[in-house]
C-alpha positions in Angstrom: 0.0 0.0 0.0 1.0 3.7 -0.4 1.2 5.5 2.9 0.6 9.3 2.7 2.8 11.1 5.3 2.5 14.7 6.3 5.4 16.7 4.8 5.6 19.1 7.7 5.3 16.6 10.5 8.1 16.2 13.1 10.4 13.2 12.8 9.5 12.8 9.1 12.7 11.0 8.3 12.0 8.4 11.0 8.4 7.9 9.8 9.6 7.4 6.3 12.1 4.8 7.5 9.4 3.0 9.5 7.0 3.0 6.5 9.6 1.5 4.2 10.7 -1.1 6.8 7.1 -2.2 6.9 7.2 -2.8 3.2 4.9 0.1 2.3 5.4 2.8 -0.3 5.8 6.4 0.7 4.1 9.5 -0.7 4.7 12.9 1.1 1.7 15.3 1.3 2.1 19.0 0.6 1.0 20.9 3.7 -0.7 23.4 1.4 -3.2 20.8 0.1 -6.8 21.4 1.1 -8.7 18.6 2.8 -10.4 17.8 -0.5 -7.1 17.7 -2.4 -5.7 15.3 0.2 -8.7 13.1 0.1 -8.4 12.9 -3.7 -4.8 11.9 -3.5 -5.4 9.3 -0.9 -8.3 7.9 -3.0 -6.1 7.5 -6.0 -3.2 6.1 -3.9 -5.5 3.4 -2.5 -6.0 2.0 -6.0 -2.6 0.3 -6.0 -2.5 -3.5 -6.3 -1.4 -5.3 -3.1 1.5 -7.1 -4.9 2.7 -4.0 -6.6 6.5 -3.3 -6.1 6.0 0.4 -5.6 8.3 1.8 -2.9 8.1 5.6 -3.7 5.3 7.8 -5.1 5.2 11.5 -5.9 2.4 13.7 -7.0 3.2 15.7 -10.1 -0.3 17.0 -10.7 -3.3 17.6 -8.5 -3.5 21.2 -7.4 -6.3 21.3 -10.0 -7.8 18.5 -12.0 -7.3 14.8 -11.4 -4.3 13.7 -9.3 -1.5 12.1 -11.1 0.8 10.0 -9.0 4.2 8.7 -10.3 5.1 5.4 -8.8 8.5 3.8 -8.8 10.3 0.7 -7.4 13.0 0.9 -4.8 15.7 -0.1 -7.3 14.8 2.7 -9.7 16.3 5.1 -7.2 18.7 2.8 -5.3 20.6 1.9 -8.5 21.7 5.6 -8.9 22.8 6.3 -5.3 26.4 5.2 -5.8 26.8 7.5 -8.9 25.3 10.5 -7.0 27.6 9.9 -4.0 30.6 9.7 -6.3 29.6 12.9 -8.2 29.3 14.8 -5.0 32.3 13.2 -3.3 29.9 12.4 -0.4 31.3 10.6 2.6 29.8 9.2 5.8 30.2 12.5 7.6 28.4 14.7 5.0 25.1 16.4 5.6 22.9 17.4 2.7 20.6 20.4 3.0 17.2 20.0 1.3 15.4 23.4 1.1 12.6 22.1 -1.3 9.5 20.6 0.3 9.6 16.9 1.2 6.7 16.4 -1.1 8.9 17.1 -4.1 10.6 14.2 -5.9 13.9 16.1 -5.7 13.9 16.1 -1.9 12.3 12.6 -1.5 15.1 11.2 -3.6 17.7 12.4 -1.1 15.6 11.2 1.8 15.5 7.7 0.2 19.3 7.9 -0.4 19.8 8.7 3.3 18.0 5.4 4.2 20.6 3.5 2.2 23.7 5.2 3.7 23.7 8.5 1.8 24.4 11.9 3.4 22.4 12.7 6.5 19.5 14.9 5.4 18.4 18.1 7.0 15.1 19.7 5.8 15.6 23.4 5.1 18.8 25.2 5.6 21.2 24.1 8.3 24.7 25.6 8.8 26.1 22.1 9.5 25.3 21.0 5.9 28.3 20.3 3.6 26.1 19.4 0.5 23.0 20.9 -1.1 20.4 19.3 -3.3 18.1 22.0 -4.6 16.7 23.8 -7.6 18.7 26.7 -9.1 16.6 29.1 -7.0 17.5 27.1 -3.9 21.2 27.4 -4.7 20.8 31.2 -5.3 19.0 31.6 -2.0 21.8 30.0 0.1 24.4 31.9 -1.8 22.5 35.1 -1.1 22.0 34.6 2.7 25.2 32.6 3.4 23.2 30.1 5.4 25.4 27.1 4.4 29.0 28.3 5.3 30.3 24.7 5.0 28.8 23.9 1.7 31.3 22.4 -0.8 29.2 20.7 -3.4 25.7 21.2 -4.8 23.4 18.9 -6.8 21.1 21.1 -8.8 18.1 20.1 -10.8 14.4 21.0 -11.6 15.0 23.8 -14.0 17.6 25.7 -16.0 20.8 26.6 -14.2 22.2 29.9 -15.4 25.9 29.8 -16.2 26.4 32.9 -14.1 24.9 31.2 -11.1 27.2 28.2 -11.5 30.2 30.6 -11.8 29.1 32.4 -8.7 28.9 29.2 -6.7 32.2 27.9 -8.0 33.9 31.3 -7.1 32.6 30.6 -3.6 34.3 27.2 -3.5 31.2 25.2 -4.3 31.4 22.5 -6.9 28.2 22.3 -8.9 26.7 19.2 -10.6 23.5 20.1 -12.4 21.3 17.6 -14.0 18.3 17.2 -16.4 15.7 14.7 -15.4 12.0 14.2 -14.9 9.8 12.7 -12.2 9.1 9.8 -14.5 12.7 9.3 -15.7 14.8 10.3 -12.7 18.3 11.3 -13.8 18.9 11.5 -17.5 21.9 13.7 -18.1 24.4 15.7 -15.9 26.5 18.8 -16.4 29.7 19.4 -14.4 30.4 22.6 -16.4 31.0 21.3 -19.9 27.5 20.5 -21.0 24.9 17.8 -20.5 26.1 14.2 -21.0 24.3 11.0 -20.2 24.1 10.1 -16.5 26.0 6.9 -15.7 24.0 3.9 -16.7 21.7 5.9 -19.1 21.7 5.6 -22.9 20.3 8.5 -24.8 18.8 8.8 -28.3 17.0 11.7 -30.0 14.2 10.6 -32.2 12.2 13.1 -34.2 13.6 15.8 -31.9 12.4 13.9 -28.7 14.8 12.6 -26.0 14.5 8.9 -25.4 16.3 7.0 -22.7 17.2 3.5 -21.9 17.6 3.5 -18.2 17.2 1.5 -15.0 15.9 4.6 -13.3 12.5 5.0 -15.1 9.4 5.0 -13.0 6.8 2.1 -13.2 4.0 4.4 -14.4 1.1 6.3 -13.0 -1.9 6.0 -10.7 -4.8 8.3 -11.5 -4.6 10.6 -14.5 -2.4 9.5 -17.4 0.8 11.5 -18.1 3.4 12.1 -20.8 5.5 8.9 -20.2 5.6 6.7 -23.3 7.6 3.5 -23.9 9.0 1.7 -26.8 10.5 -1.6 -25.5 13.3 -0.7 -23.2 13.2 2.9 -24.2 11.1 5.7 -22.6 10.3 9.4 -23.2 8.2 12.2 -21.7 8.3 14.2 -24.9 11.1 16.7 -24.1 12.7 18.2 -27.2 16.5 18.2 -27.7 19.4 17.5 -30.0 22.6 15.6 -29.5 25.8 17.3 -30.6 29.3 15.9 -29.9 27.9 13.7 -27.1 26.2 16.7 -25.4 22.4 17.0 -24.9 21.0 20.4 -25.9 17.4 20.8 -24.5 14.7 22.7 -26.3 11.7 22.2 -23.9 8.7 20.0 -24.2 7.1 19.4 -27.6 3.6 20.6 -26.3 5.2 23.9 -25.1 5.9 25.0 -28.7 4.2 28.3 -29.6 2.4 28.4 -33.0 2.4 32.1 -33.8 1.1 33.1 -37.3 3.3 31.0 -39.6 6.2 30.4 -37.2 6.9 27.7 -34.6 8.6 29.3 -31.6 10.4 27.1 -28.9 10.1 28.9 -25.6 13.4 27.5 -24.2 15.3 29.1 -27.1 13.8 32.5 -26.5 14.4 32.2 -22.7 18.1 31.5 -23.3 18.4 34.7 -25.3 16.6 36.7 -22.7 18.8 35.3 -19.9 21.9 36.4 -21.8 20.9 40.1 -21.6 22.8 41.9 -18.8 20.7 42.4 -15.7 18.2 39.6 -16.6 18.0 37.0 -13.8 15.4 34.7 -15.3 12.7 34.5 -17.9 9.6 32.5 -18.7 8.3 32.5 -22.2 4.9 31.0 -23.3 2.1 31.5 -25.8 -1.0 33.6 -25.2 -3.8 32.2 -27.4 -5.2 34.8 -29.8 -7.6 34.6 -32.8 -6.2 34.5 -36.3 -2.5 34.3 -35.3 -2.8 31.2 -33.0 -0.7 32.7 -30.1 1.4 35.7 -29.2 4.8 35.1 -27.8 4.8 36.4 -24.2 7.7 36.9 -21.7 7.7 37.4 -17.9 11.1 38.7 -17.0 12.8 38.9 -13.6 15.7 41.3 -13.5 18.4 42.4 -11.0 19.0 46.0 -12.1 18.0 46.0 -15.8 15.7 48.7 -17.2 12.7 47.1 -19.0 13.0 49.4 -22.0 16.7 48.3 -22.3 15.7 44.6 -22.1 13.1 44.9 -24.8 15.5 46.8 -27.0 18.2 44.2 -26.6 15.7 41.4 -27.3 14.6 43.1 -30.5 18.2 43.2 -31.6 18.9 39.5 -30.7 15.8 37.7 -31.7 14.2 37.1 -35.1 11.0 39.0 -35.6 8.7 35.9 -35.1 10.5 35.1 -31.8 10.3 38.5 -30.3 7.8 38.7 -27.3 4.7 40.8 -28.1 3.5 40.8 -24.5 5.9 41.6 -21.6 5.7 41.6 -17.8 8.5 42.4 -15.4 8.7 41.4 -11.7 9.4 38.4 -9.5 8.6 35.2 -11.3 6.0 33.1 -9.3 7.6 29.9 -8.3 6.6 26.5 -6.9 7.6 25.6 -3.3 10.7 23.9 -4.7 11.8 27.0 -6.6 10.8 26.1 -10.2 9.1 28.7 -12.2 5.3 28.3 -11.9 4.5 28.6 -15.6 0.7 28.2 -15.2 0.6 31.0 -12.6 2.8 33.2 -14.8 0.4 32.8 -17.7 -2.7 33.4 -15.5 -1.1 36.6 -14.1 -0.3 38.0 -17.5 -3.8 37.1 -18.9 -5.4 38.7 -15.9 -3.3 41.8 -16.2 -4.2 42.1 -19.8 -7.9 41.7 -19.1 -7.7 44.4 -16.4 -6.2 46.8 -18.9 -9.1 46.3 -21.4 
């Protein structure tokens, strides 16, 4: 059975260990869930077969609509623990700080690793931590506030890592290993500073611009709503677009994120990379705003440090082809999930709402 544990409860690590020792699977609840949301997740989780080998489960959808639970075996994570420890140079005395909520697959992975001899986990920021597993925003936060003075290595995933943030961490004596993965695929590729290459034990192919993996780390499937995971024999994909050049994986976002604007197809990831290259731009989210006749307008929500919006728009006009230039702009703090990833749906809602208010 899947046991749903409260993410904010005391002694969470001990409760996870006891649940796994009893042979049950673990799913961590987000403290922000309403009673109805929790009841819906528990209802879906109860549909697991008694003989199912599921050890870990994570919710990747459910704040609205039908819950979607990714389920995975113990081995699908255990088999990657040695590689992760080697990448971080983790020893028996290391402590890993986990600022993202325990309900995220990123944090739950490190909690599972700890049960098998990995670094001792601390939820949140603890000055005793020597390692960090977080999103890029989590890394930025601890560099900003200096809360992890002993940190020497960071494992960073969940969203794009800006090269300037990597350089800042390394200048502070922190070795950074970033990775691309998915809740369904776990680790796919890693970057130690020279581009994304296949994670140890993973084979990569690009078929029709989609990333396919042959990997022991792929999840078993879903409970509840269906998701993007597709299989072809031993290979699997979630539909992310990319190309392989010189053994390095270059990501272009998910296929269903492409913006069809008039006669052009615009890949948000490519526009975001250009916007992030503009001095003073900290991060950017690009998406399509549906409009009659043209299909969608390219829209950009930009978070800056000290850049003037007029200067950013002028630089974007000089760097981007006409079809790729954002037609709708917003500037401010990008809404983020509890783990620090950009909350793309909320960004789109805010921009549509702001536009409606102005009309």
